[in-house]
N, C-alpha and C positions, 0 to 999 in steps of 0.2 A: 471467506463470507461463507459457500455453500456447507461447510462443514458443519459452524456451528447455528447456524441457521435452519438446517433439517433436522439435529437434534432437535431446534424448537419444536417443528410440525412434527413431526413425526419420534421423536423422543419420550421421555421419562414423562408421566402428567405434573410434576409433582412441581409446586406452584416458584419451590428455588429455583431450584436446575433450570427452569424454561428460564425464569426472568438471568439466569447468569448468562444462558447460552442465546438469550436474545442481543442483549448487552453485547458479548464477545463480537455477535453478527455486526454490528454498527458501529464497533469500532472498529472489525476487521475493513469496513467500506471505507471511512476515514483513513487509516490508514493508506490501502491503495490509491486511493483515490491521489492522497497527498504525494506519493511517490511517485505515480502516471505525470500529472503536474512537476514536478520537480527533472525530473527526465527526461521530459518534450522541454523545460527551459532549458537545460544544461545540451544540450542535446542539437541547440538553433546556432551556426554561426552567425553571427556574433549570438553567444550567448543571450537570452533573459536577464538583464541585469535589477537592483532595486526593488525585491520584492521589500515589500512589507507587512504588519499583520497587527490587526483590527480582533481582537479577543471577542469579543461582542459587540451590540448594536450601540453603546452608552459610549464604547473606549474609545478615542481618538489612535490613528495609525502609527505605527511606530516602526521601525526597521525592524527587519527581520533578520537575528543573527545567527551563529553559526551552530549557537547552542542548545537552541527557538530546534536543531535537527537532529540535535540530541537527547529532548525531552522523550519524558515517554504520555506527557500531557496531550489532548485531545484538542483543547480549544487552540494553540498557535498555530496546528496543523492544521485543523479549517481556514485561519485566516493567511497560510501559505495556498490553500487552495485556491482560496477567492483572492489572493493576490495577485499569483501568476498569472490566473487568466484574465484578469483585467493588464494585466502590463503588457498582456502577448495583444492585445487591442488594441491599446493605448500607442505604443509602438508597430501597429499596424502588421502585425509578426505573429497572427494570431497562435493559438498553439493547435497542434493534431489533435491533439485529445479534448478541443473546448468543442470539438462536435458531437461529442458523446458526453460531455459532463455540463449542463446548462448554467450559468454564471447564476443563478437563480438559485444554485443548490444546496450554498452557504448559510441561509437563514434556515432551512430547513436544519441542515445537521446543527447547527446552533439550538434548535429546540432540542432537539435528541438528546445532545449533550447533558441541554441544563438540567432534564428527566437524571439523566443517568448520573450525574454528578449528586442527586437529591439521595438516592437511595445507595448512590455509593457511598458516601459520608455518612450515612446517619444510621443504613442497612433496615433491610424492611422486618418487623417482630413479628409479622406473622402472616401464616397461609394466603389471607384474605385481603391483607397489603401486600403481597407478590401478586397478587392477582389484580389487583387495580392496578400495579403500577405498569401489569401486562396490557392491561386496558386503552391504557395512554398511551403506552411507548411503543406497540405493534402499531396502529394506523398510522401514527407520525413515520415511522421505517418504512411501513408498504408504499406512503407518496414517496420518497421517496427513490424508491425502490424502480416502481414508476417511471419518473424522470428520470432513470440513467437508466429504462431498461434498452438502451444501444450500446449502455459499454459491455454487454454480450458480444458483440460485433469483437472489439480487441484482444486477440491471444494473449493469452500468457504459456510461455511455454522454456523449457528448460533444454539446451540445444546440447547434444551428444557427439555430432560429429557435425562437420564441414565437410562436402563432397562440392570437390572444385567441377568447373565447366560451365559452361551457356547455355541457359544462362547458371548461376550457383542454386547451393540445396544447401538443405541441412537436417541430420537426420536429427527429430524433434518429437521431445515428451509435448505433451501436450496435458495443462495444468489446470482440470477446472472442473467443476461438480463437487457431489461431495462423497463421490465412492470412493478416489484415492490411491486408484488403481492409475499401474501405468497403462499411456495410452501416446503410442512411437511409432512416428511415421514420417514420411520424405516429403518435406516442402520446397517448394522453389521461393526463392528471397532472393532479391536487386543487390547488385553489384557493392553499393551502398550499404548496407545491409551486413554485408560478407564482413564484408574491412570491421565495423562492429566487433565482428561473433571471434576473427582473428587475432584482436587486440583484447581480447574478456577471455584470462585463461582462470579458473578456480583461483579458490583461497582455500588453503589444505584440502581439504574430503566436499568441502561446497563449493557448491558449481552456481553458475551465477544463471540468473530467470533473468528472461526478459521480454516483454510485451509486442506483438505486433498489432503496429494503427496502421494501416496502411502497408506501405513502399517502408515504409522507417519500423525501425527496430533499438526499442528505447531498453538500456539496458536501468535495470530494477537496483540490483545493486549497489551499495553494501545493502540492505534495506531487506530483501529478502533471496534466501537460496536455496536450493532445491540438493536433496542428497539420499541415497540410499539407504532401507533400513537393514537392518544385519542378516536379513535374509538373500537381501540384491533383491526383492520381485519388489516390494512397495516404494515408494520413491514420497519424502517427509521433505516437507516443506517449513524452514525458520523465516520467521520474519523479526525484525531487529524492533527491540522494546525500549532498553535506554542505553549510556556508557555512562560508566561512575569506575572511580579512583580508576584508570585505566584500564576495565576492563568491557568486553562486549556483551551483552544478555542479547538471545533470543528465545520468542516463544518456537514452541513445533505448533505447529497447526492442528487442532484436532487431539494432541497427548496432555494439555495443562503442564507442558513440563517447559522447563527452560534449560537451554546449553551459555554458557561460557568459554570466548576466546581471548586473550589477550587483542585488546585492544589496535594498535599499530596496522596490522596486513589490509582492518576496513576501515578505520582512517585515512591510510593513504588514497584507497578508493572512495571515501566521502569527500579527498581534498577536488574532485570537478565541481562540486556546488559550490567551491568557496566565492567563485566571482558573482553568483548572484545572492549573497547575504554580506552581515557583514563580519569580521572575521571579528572576534572574542580569543583571545591570547589566553583569557583564563581557562579554558574547557581544552 
């Protein structure tokens, strides 16, 4: 999220560019929150099941299906965020991420999504209209970011190497900020977190991305991956966009480019979320 948001704050002042960077910022935020909630639900034993989706305040909640995890639409993702946090409380097994994501965030995200839908479907027709949308949307996003300020404590890392010992350590690259430069250091982890690393192998040239929440390590694949660029000196982060016709499409953070891969290896990783949702055999 920091990459497009920095572009919005410090980049070109051309209204349309700023508008789309602002949109990319809150879309990235919604995607990240969704994956954190799903990964947390799946990591608990037994997993938190029975997720539902309420796409807006007027809709009744419906069961979440596997196809909802594979769509590019944001409304189902916001529903997943709210449902996962709520189910954890209902089952008296609150998610670790619930300490950083308030339950009240869903209505605010829906407000942002309505603004986003308005200009994405109709498109701004002039600089003045783009500036007007920015004036409406930016204060909403700023409020959401203030509500989520503690989210900064959740580290996102790419594990380079597991270092055995007591306690175990990892050589980890920390993925944060807008600079996109490599920041690698050794970090102590729990034995349980080490077992997650051991079982999480790369998918081709794509390395898994994890979130460090206290002593828990949440595997964010297949929604997020990291890999070296052609020089080997910079790290690219790829996030899931959608799955169509047996192809897995991911967007590269900061590049506005996409890569496509055969879906089966990523579908295999997605299967760990099957217990959380209804299986849809058509997907």
